[in-house]
Each structure stands twice: as C-alpha cells, then as structure tokens.
N, C-alpha and C positions, 0 to 999 in steps of 0.2 A: 487520481484525485481530481475530479473536475473542479475547476476553478483553480487548478494549479496552472500557472503559466510560466514557463521557463524560458531560458535563453536557448542558444543552439545546443549547448550540452544539456539541454533543457529538460524540463519536466513539467508535466501535468498542468492542466488548467488549474492545477494546484499551482501552478505558475508555469508550467509546462516545461520542465526541464527533464528530460527523459533520460533513460538510461540504456545504455546498452553496455554491456560489459564491453569494453572496447567501444562499442558504438550504440547499443540499445539504451538510450538515455532514459532518465527516470521521471516519474511524475504522477499526475493524478487527474482524473476528470470526473465529471458527474453528469451523466446523461442517465435518465432513468425511465422506467416504464414498468407497469404491473399489468398482469392480465388476469383472466379468470377462466374457469373451466375445470374439467376433471379428467384424469386419465391415470391409470396405474399400470406398472409393468411388474410382473412377478420375477424377481431375480433368480428364482430357483428353476426357471425354465431351462430345459437341457440345451447345452452348447449352442447359444445363439451365435450367429456370424457377426462380424464387425458391423456390417450394414444394418443388421437387425437390431443392434443395440441402439443406434440413433440415426442411421442413414446419413444424410448430409445436413449441414447446418443451414437454416434458412435465414435470409435477411429480412423477411417480412415482419410486420408489426404484430406481436402476439395479441395485442388488444383488438385487432380487427380481423375480419374474415377474409380480407383481400388476398393474403398470401396463399391460403388454402384453396380459394376458388380459382386463383390464377394457375396454381399448380395443377388443379384438376383439369382445367381447360387444356393445358399443355400435355396432359397425359402423365404428369409426374405425381408420385404419391404425396398427398397433402400432409403438411405438418400437423401434429396432434394439437388439440386445444391446450392452452396453457393450464398447467396443473402441477401439483407437487406429488411426486411418487412416494407413497407412504410405505410401500413394501420392498424398498431397497435398503441396503445397509446404511447406517449413519456414518458419515465421514468422521465426525468427532469421536464416535464410539470405536470405530476401526483403529484410530490412532491414539486411543486413551493411554496406552502404555508407553507412548513415545513423546508426544507433545500435544498441547491444545491446538485446535484448528480455528482460525479466525477469519473474519471477513470485514472489509470496509463498507460502511453504510452511510446513507443520508437519513435524516429523521423521517422523511416521507416514505421510506421503505419499511418502516416498522409496523406495517399493517398489511393485510391482504396476503397474496401468495408469496411475495418476497419474504415477509415475516415468517410464514410457515416453513419456507425453505431454510431460513436461518436457524429456526428453532430445531429443525431436524438434524442439520449437518454441522452447525458451528457451536462452539462453546466459548468463544471470545469475539469481541467486537472492537472495532476502531472507527472513529469518526473520520469520514472522508474529508470533510471541510468544517464541520461544526465546532471543532475545538481549536481551530487556528486563531491567532490573535485578532485578525480582522473580524471574525465572527463573534468572539467573546467580548472584546473591548474596542469597538469601532471608534469611540471618542474617549479621551482621557477621563477616567472616572466613571464612564458610562458602560457598565458591564451588562451583558446580555447572556443569561444562563439558560434560557428556555430550550434551545436545541440540544445543547450538550447534556442538560438534565434529562431530556427525553431519551437519549441513548443510554445514559447511565441507569435510568429507571427501568427501561426495557430489559437491559442486561440483568439487573438485579432480579426482576420478576421472573426471568427465565434461567436463573442460576448460571449466568455467563460471566466470564471475566471481561475487563475492558482495558485496552491500551490507550494511552493519551498521545495524540498526534496533533500539533506539536507546539512546544513552548516558544521556540525561536526558529524562524525561517526567513529567508530573504524575500520571499513572496508572501502575499496575503497577510502582510503586516501593515496596519494603518499608518498613514503619513505622519500623524501627530507624534509618534515616537521619535522621529528624526528632525523635528523642528525645534529651533532654539527658543529662548524666552521671548524673542521678538517675532517668532513665527517664520523665521528664515531657515532654509535647509542647512542643517549642521555640516553636511559633507562639503558644502561650498566655502566654508570659513577658512581663511588663510592665516589669521592672526593667532599666534601660538597661545596666548592667554585665553582667548575666546574658545579656541579649539579644546583646551584643557577643561574649561568650564562646561562646554558642550558634552564632552566625554563623561564628566561626572553626572550631568543631568540625565543623559541617556541611560547610564548604568543604574542610577537611582530609579528611573521609571521602570526599567527592566526588573530590578529587584522587587519593587512594589507589586508589579503585575504578577510575577512568579509566585510570590508568597500568597497573594490573594487566590490564585487559581489552584495551586497545590493544596493550600489549606482547605479549600472547599471540597476537593475530590480525593484527598489522601486516603480516606477510609474505603473508597469504592474502586480506586484505580491503583494497581500495583506497578505496572510497567509504563514508563514515560519516555517518549521521544523528547529529549531536552533541547538538542539542537539538530537541525535538519539541513543537510547538504552544505556544509561549510568548507569542504575541500574541493579544490579545482586544480588539478595538475598542470593545466595549460597556463595558469598564472605564474609569474616569476617565482613567487615564494610558495606556490602550491595551495594557497588559500583563496577562497572565493572573494572577489572584490565587491562585497556587499556594503551597504551603508553601515551595517553593524561593524564590519571589519575596518572600513575606512575611518570610522570615528573612534573606535576603541581598540583596534588591533585584536588580539585574542582575549582581551580582558572580558569581553561579553560572554565568552564561553565559560571562563572561571566563575564569573558572577552568577550565571544562570544555574550552573550545577550546584554551587554552594548554597544558593538561596533555596533551590528545590530540596536539597537534603535537609536543610535546617527547618523548612516548613513541613516536610513530609516525614521526617524521621528515618530511621534505618530500615523500616519495613518496605519502602518503595524501591524500585529498581530504575536506574537512570541510564539512558542510552544516547549515543551519538548515532544518528540515522543517515544513511547515504546510499546513493545508487552506484552501480558500476564497481562495487567492491571486489569483484572477481578479477578486474584488470590489475595486473601487478603494479603498475605505476600509481594508480589511484589507491590501491590497497596499502602500498608501502608509505605513501604520504599520510594516510589516515592512521596507520600504525604509529608513525613517528609523532603525530599530533597527540594521539591517545597516551603514548608513553610519556611524553613531555608533561601532559596534564597530570597523569598519575604520580609522576615524580614530584610534582608540586603539591600533592595531596588533594587534588581535585577529585571529588567522589563520583567517578564514572564506573558504572557496573557492567556495561555491555555495549555491543555494536549491533545496530539494526541494519540488516542487509535488505535493501528494497527488493532486489531480484525481479526487476522487470526484464524478462528475457524473451527470446523468440525460439521458433522451432529450428533456427539455424545456429544460434550461439547464445551464450558462451558455453564452453565445455563444463560439464558437471564437475569434472576434476578441479577446474579452476575455482568453482564456487566453494567446494569442500576445502580445498587447500587454504583459501583465504580465511575461512572460519577457523581452521586449525591454527593459523598464525596468530589470530587475535586471542585464541584460547591460551597461547603461551604467555600472554600478559595477565592471565587470570580473569579475562573478561568473558561474559556470557555472549552468546550469539542468538539472534532471532531473525527469522525471515519475515519481513514486515509488510511487503506490498507485492506479493507474488502474482504475476500473470504471465502468459506466454503468447506473444503475437504470432499470427499465422505467416508473417512476412519477415524476411531478413531486413536488417536496418536500412540498407540502401534501396530496398525494393519498394517502389511506390505504386505497384499494380493493385488490382482489385479483383477478387474472385467473383464479385457480383452476388446475386441472390442465393446461389447455392455453392457452398464450400465443398470441393471435391473430397470424396471419402478418403483418398490416399493422403491428403493433407491433414485431415483429422486423425488419421492413423499415425502419422509422423508426430503430431502433437502429443498423442497418447503415449507413444514410446518415449518421448522426451520427459514427460511428466513421470512415467514409471521409472526411468533411469534416475531422475532426481530424488524421488521418494525412496527408492531402493538404497541409494547412497546415504540418505539421512537415517534410514533404519539401521543400515550397517554401521553407522557411526553414532549409535544411540548416545544421547547426552550432549552431542555437539551443538544442537539447537534446543532452546527451551520453548519455542512457539513457532508456528507457521501460519502466517496471515495472508489471505488472498486479497487482492485489491478489487473487491467486489464478490458477488456470489453467483451471478448468472450473466450470460452474454447480452441481455437486454439493457445492461447498465455498465458501460465500460468507457473510460476516457480514451481508449485506443480507437474508438469509432471515429474520432475526429483528429487524431494525432498519429503520425505527422501529417496525414491527409485524411479527408473524409472518405470512408470506404467500409466495406463489410469486415468486421472483426469478430473473433470468437475466442478470446484468450482464457476463458475460465472453464470450470468443470461441468457447468450446466448451460444448456442452450437458451435461446430467447423465450422458449416456452417452458423453461424450468425443468427440462428433461435431462437425465444423466447422459453425458457424452462419452465417447470412447475414453477420453482422458480421465473421467471419473472411474470407470471400470478398471483402467490401467493401474490405478493406485489403490483400489479397493478389492478387486477380484479379477485379475488379468485373464482368467479362464473364460470370462464372458466375451473377450475379444475374438475368440476363435483363432484359427491359424493365420 
C-alpha cells in the first residue's frame, strides 16, 4: 500500500510496516504507471518453454520505448509493448469454485490498460489508500468520499466485490483524532482525570467516524478490515504501542467492532488484519487477542492474513497451519495483501534491468505451492487478494530499498509471468 509507512517491523508507505513472516514485514505502497499498446499470446500454443512464456522481467518503463530500444542495441530480445492479453485464461474464472481473486488499486488505475487487466482477472477490489482514515476524513467533520466512491462505483459497474481497508490503523490516521479539546496531544497527558476524558473523547470520535463510513458503504462492501496491525510481539504485552493503544488500551478495538456491527448489521463481515501471521509468536498473540474479544462478545468474523512473502520464506505449511488455528475459533480467513518479493528479507541486492529466468521460476514454483495448498484445503480461505495487479505498480519497488521488484503475476507490460501460469496452467511452464 503506498503511502503506508511503517516502523522497523514496518509496513508500507501505507505506513510501511512490512512483513515477513518472521521477517518479511508488511505494508503497502503506491507507485503506478499505465502503458498502451497491444499484444496477445495464444495460451493454446503447444508446450511453450519457461522462457517463451515471459522470458525475463524488465525494469524498463512500459510507457516509453527506451527499454525496448536499449535491449535491441544490446542484442537482447525487446520487451513486448504494454497490452492486455485477451486470449489467456481469467484468473478469477479459474478459481471461481474456490475463492474470489482480488487486487489492491488506486483510483487512477481504474482506466486504461490496468482497468482492462483488472476486469479480466479480478472479481474483488480493495482500496490501496483511498479508504484509510486520512483519505476519508482528513479534518474532523470534513469527509471526502470521491476516491472511495470511484472504486465502489467501478466495482459495481463491473460486478466486482469490494473489501474495505481499513477503519483503524496506527498510520494514515489524521492527527486530529488524537488531540484533546485544547488541541494538545492526548498521549502526552499525565493527569488521570484528563486522561480519562481524553479516552472518552477519542472513543466517541472513533464511534462517530465508523458509523458514518459503514453506514455509507454497508450495501456495497461485505468484508471490512476493522483494525489493522494491532499486535506486536516485541512489545512487553504483545500489543502495538500506537496512540490508539496508549490512550484507550484495547477499548478502541471493542468500540470499532461493535460500532461497525451496529452500523452495518449482520450481513457484513468484520476482520482483524495483520502481517506475519505465519510466525508462531505473532500468530499466538493474535489468537489470544481474538479469543479474548470473542469471549467478551465482540463481533469479530475473521482474520485477514496480509501474506507479504518472498521467494525464500515463510513456509507454506506455516501459512496454512496459522489459518487452521484461527478456524478453530470459528473465524474465517482471508489472504488480503498477497505479493512475493524476489529477495529474501535480509537481502538488499538488486537484479537490475533484467530479472534472471531462474528467479522467476523460483517465484512461480512458490506461488504454485501456495495455491495448491489453498485448493487442497478448500474452504480454509474465503478470498485471496493481491496487493496490486501488475509489477508496474508495487510498494516493494521502494521498500526496503529502491530496486527492481516483480512480486505479482503480471509484468510491467501487463503480460502473464511464469507465476501466473504456475497457478493457472502449470503445463505452460515446460520442464
């Protein structure tokens, strides 16, 4: 999610707290780009080799001819012009019997080639940044609905579902939420009576905000990330030391879930969303929190597993076992921010303009392993959402360092990568 900016266990210029199971921390960014052009590949061609499916991933800008001309001068096969392949299988259609396929988007991606790619392969959308508190209510009482409405309207026009991300987060929340009646930071207050007054004021503001937002979109959005990244095992009590937590303890979690249920009714599904849920330590603390809330009657319906992973880790077994553990509580599971970095968490290298074919092959095999496990455990997840749709727009291009990244199923020219074929038709990969 760009514009997510996190801390060291960080994620996304969403705030950029990333995830790694163990170490691939979570987050979100928003860099984008659209191109134009046309090219189609016939998926029925007989036994293409791995290289013939996509060759190597180029770091060149799809909107310019510079990448192709430079490659030609160096004797390298130029990248195809940006286009949407119309004669390959639809990802959403391929998985229609298992779960919807989603993608995170910015409003400016809802036209041109990116929009066409979304319409062919996705049947669920989530806002990368447009539905976070800072985007919807930057000033108290000052609601801005235009960007969120644009995504909802696009989804409705194209018969897509929408997930809401997110009602509460420690990043991309405007400062006014956390200022007292005199305009001072609530978290700095030491007087017990004033602290109690601040807590009540903050929870009232939160309740008002949630009822306004949920009331507006309850008929269009079924799945809601209610709180995002509230657990942090490195903290003494395992909870993230955000202003929300410093001022209200866990009361903000109870307040936002109860307000969302009352405003949206029983037809919407409410989730705790977090990264690194495959890590047993993080998983167990989140499980403990969810169970405590459920025992209090807090209406939690499921867990959102961000699943920002890499070609190196975590193990698919850990991902699946975590989901099974939450299912024991009667909770639903959704994969909410899937992407796969080309680099291990501690690797700060850069493949440069051309990603080696063997690296793309490793990525493809990892994607296939994950989706094979999800199909083998049918019903374990109710949705799979990618954090983007093509490699021209990914927060990982600048996190944790600026470099070539290619974490999604389609390259910068919107062409299907080996990772796409690995989960749609592995026979296209060749031996």
